[in-house]
N, C-alpha and C positions, 0 to 999 in steps of 0.2 A: 665349667671346669676346663682347664687347658691341659692337654696331654702332649708328650713328645711323640715323634714318629715311632720310636721304639715302643712306647706305651700303647699306641694305637695298634701297632703290629701284634703285640702280645694279646691285647683284648680281642682282636679279630681271631687270632689263633685259638684262644681259650673258648670263644663263642662257637667255633667250629667243632671243637673237641666234644665228643659225646659224653665223656665222663666228668667234664668240668661244669659245675652247676652255676647258675646265675648268681647264687649267693656267694660263691667263691670269687667271682669277678667283682661283686660288690665289696667284699671284704678287702680285696687287694687294691681296687681302683676307685671305690666309692660310687660305682655306677649300678643302679638297679636294672631290672630287666628292660623296662621301657627306655632307659638311657642307652643300654647296649643295642637295642633295636635301632634307635636314632643314629648312633655312631655307625652301625653296620650299614644302614641305608645311605648315609652320607659318604662313606668311604669305599663302597663297592659299586660295581656296575649293576644296573637295574636287574639284569638277568641273574647275576650271582646272588643278589640280595633275595630275589624270589625263590631261588633254589635253596638258600639257607633257611628262609622262613618255612618253606615246605618241609624241609628236613627236621626242623626244630618243633614243628606243630605236634603237640601231644607227646613229645619225647620225655619220658618219666625222669631220665637221668639228669635233665637240666634243672630240676628243682630238688633241693636237699630233702624237703619234707616227703617227697614221693619216692625217693630212691631206696633201694635195698640197703639194709644195714651192713651188707658185705662190702659196699663201696664206701671207703673211708678216706680217700685222698682225692685231691682235685688237680694235682699236677701230673703231667705226663712223666713217666720214669726217665725219659731222656733229657728233661730240663734240669738246670742247675738249681739245687736247693740252697736258698739263702739263709 
């Protein structure tokens, strides 16, 4: 899959957001969790990638099936809704 620089920037931003699930990224960009990991590894410094992986390890909010039913959106409130 080929992504624009803007797409890559948005995927990285979504991957860092606690409330954005991997399923939301897949719905918007067609990348599953392993695809997001590969993209993050190739577009981040090694130390930043390790920090992100450590942060995401076991984080319930990154998987829709594990999240609380109270979390019903995947976009930050400051982003433009299309």
